[in-house]
N, C-alpha and C positions, 0 to 999 in steps of 0.2 A: 331151420338151421340147427345142426347138432349143438348141444350146450357146450360151453367153453371147456368144462372139465372132462366131458366124455369124448371130445373131438378125436383124441389120439388112441382111443381104446383098441381100435382095429389096426393100428399102425405100429405097434410096439416092436415087433420083430425087425421090421425094416428100419425103424428108428435106431435101435441098438446097433445094427450092422452098418448102416450107411450114412448116418449124420456125421458131419465133420467134427473133429475135435478142435482144440484151441492151441495156438502156437506157444512155444515156451516163453516168448517175450511177455506174455500176460503175467506170469508169475514174477518175472523180473520187474515189471511195472509195480506190482503189488508190494514187492520188497523195497524198491527204491523210493516210491512216492507215497506209500501208505503204511509203511512200517510192518509189513507182514513178516512174522517169524514162525518157527515150528510150533510154538505154544499158542498161536492165535486160534481162536474158535470161529468157525464159519457157519453161517446159516445160508444154505443154497435153496432159494425159494422158487418153487416150480421146477424142482430138480429133475423131473422126468425120469429117464432111464439111468441117470447118474454120470453122464459124460462130463459135465462141468465139475461135479463133486470129485471125480477121480483126479483131476488136475491138482486139487488141494490135498487130497489124501496122500498122493505120492510125495507131497512136500512135508508130510508128517502131521498135518493139521487134523484136529477133530472137526468133523463136518456133520451138521444136521441137514439131512435131505428132506425138505418139506414138500410134499407132493400129494394133491388130492385125488389124482386118478389112480385107482387101485392097480390095474394091469401095469401101468408104468412104474408105480412104486415097487411092486413085486419084482419087476424086471431089474430095477436098480439094486434091490436087495440081493438078487442072484449075481448080477454083474460085479458087485462090490463086496461079495461075501468074504473075501480074504482080508478085508480092512476092518479090524476091530474098532477103529476110531470113526466108523460111519454109523450114524444114528438115523434110522428111517422114521419119519414122522408123517402121520396123516393130518394134513393141515393145508390152509390156503394162505395166500399173500395177505389177506385181510384178517385172518385168524390163524396164526401159525401154530398155536398150542405150545409155544415155547415160553419159558419164564421171563420175567422182567430182567433186563440187563444181562442176558445170557451169552451174548456173542460179541466178538470184536469186529466182524465184517458181516454184512448182508450182501449177498450177490444174487442176481437174477440173470440167467443166461438163456436167451431165446424165449423169454417168458413175460417180460414186463408189459408188453402190449396186450396181454390178456387180463391185467389187473385193474382194479378200481383204484386210480391213483390217490385220491384223497384218503380213503380208508387204509390203503397200503402204507402211505407215508406215516400215519399215526402208529401203525403196528410195527413198522421197521424201527421207528424211534423208541418204541417201548422195549423191544428186545435187544437193542444195541447198548453196549457199554458206553460210558462217557467217552467222547472223542472217537467213537467208532465210525467206520466208513461204510457207505453204500456204493456198490458198483453194479451197473447194468451193462450186460455184455451181449453183443450180437455178432454172429457170423453173417455178414451181408453179402450175398452173391453179387459179383460184378455183372452188370447187365449188358455191357456193350464193348468190352475190351477185346473180345475175339469174335470171329464170325460165328463160332459155335454158340457162344453166350447170347448173341443177338437172336439167332434162330431158336435157341432154347427158351428165351423169354417169350417169343411169339407163340411157341408151342404151349407154354403154360397158360398164356392168355386165352388161347383157343379152347383148352380142355378143362381148365380149372372151374370149380363151382363158385367160390366166393373169394378168389385170390385178392382182388383189389380192396376188399373190405378188411382183410385180416393181415395184410402185409405189415411187418414190423417197422418198415421205413415210413409208415404213416405217422410215427412218433416224431415230433419236430422239436426245435429248440425251445419254443414256448411251452410245450407240454413238459419238457424236462425241467425248465426253470421253475414252473409251478410245482413240480413234484419235489425237487431238491430243496427249494426255499433257502438256498445258500449258494456260494460260489461252487461251481462244479467244473470238471475238466474233461477233455476228450483226448483219447489216444487211439491211433489206428495202426494195426499191423497187418501184414499180408499173410494169407492162408491159402492152402491149395489142397484139393482132392484129385487124385488120379484114379479113374474108374474104368472098368471094363463094362460091357453092356449090362450084365446082371447088376453090377454096382450102380450104374446110372438109373436103371429101372427101379431098383430098391430105393435110391435117393428120391426119385419122383414119388413113389408110393409111401414114403415116410411123411409126406406133406399132407396135412389134414384137408386141404382144399382140392386135392386131386381125386379123380374117380377111383373107387375101390373095385375089387374083383366082381362084386355084385352089380356094378353100375353098367348100364347099356353102352356107355361110352368107353368102357375099359378096353375092349378089343381094338376099336379104332385108334385109341390113344397109344396102345402098345405097338401097333403097326407103324404109326407115324414116328414114334420114338426110335424104332429100329432103323427107319429110313434116315432120321436125323443123325443117329450114331454112325451109320455107314458113310454118310456124307463127310463127317468131320473127324472120324477116328484116325489116329496115327499109331500104327502097329497094335491095333486092337485096344487102344486106350483113349480116353477123353480127359482133358484137364478142366476142372471147374475152379475158378479163382474167386476168392472171397476177400473182403475187407473185414477184419475182426475189430469192431469198434467197442471201446470201453468208455462209459461215462461214469465218473466217480466224484464223490464229494464227501466231506466230513460233516457229520451232524453236529 
């Protein structure tokens, strides 16, 4: 199996273009429940290509994007080049390379399931200011709310390499309680992507568990995806519904 850090090296272009963003309600939650303001400093751990960092940069925050995968880190630097308050850092969740008490918020979007929870907990507490917040964020694709999503899940199960092992919904309440070691809260917001066929194909190829172009299953997968799209598309578009889940607590 490809190492955790290297998994997305050949997925960067599709990741930048076709991964969903986050709804505006996320920032509203941070402001109302966690005291986020424009002067808050954010550490975005496993920041990838910068999708989650941009949400806070647009709010005026200083953001440290901590990412160990070089192709993804370089993509974030290009994607966010117009934001002088973005600081790109080569680091991991277990060793961020940030100073003690450097940030007010630690976030991890689409990333926590790759971390070592015990080591990560210690590192997050080290870099957080007193009374800082940790927030874990996932866009979780709905599995069965439409006929397309039902068929799409079956499509993934058929063609994916290690989908069942790396799904972020393997994280459960017990795992989270052990990580936070304090009261934590959960909020859920609705999110939506509307994609044409190229967008849907790019979304598939942005996932580390799906066959890449060099894989023998790539062509059969692409052919079946086109059939799936044709079956469910409405005016040349497919809707992919997500639950954006945020788990947050104060250290």
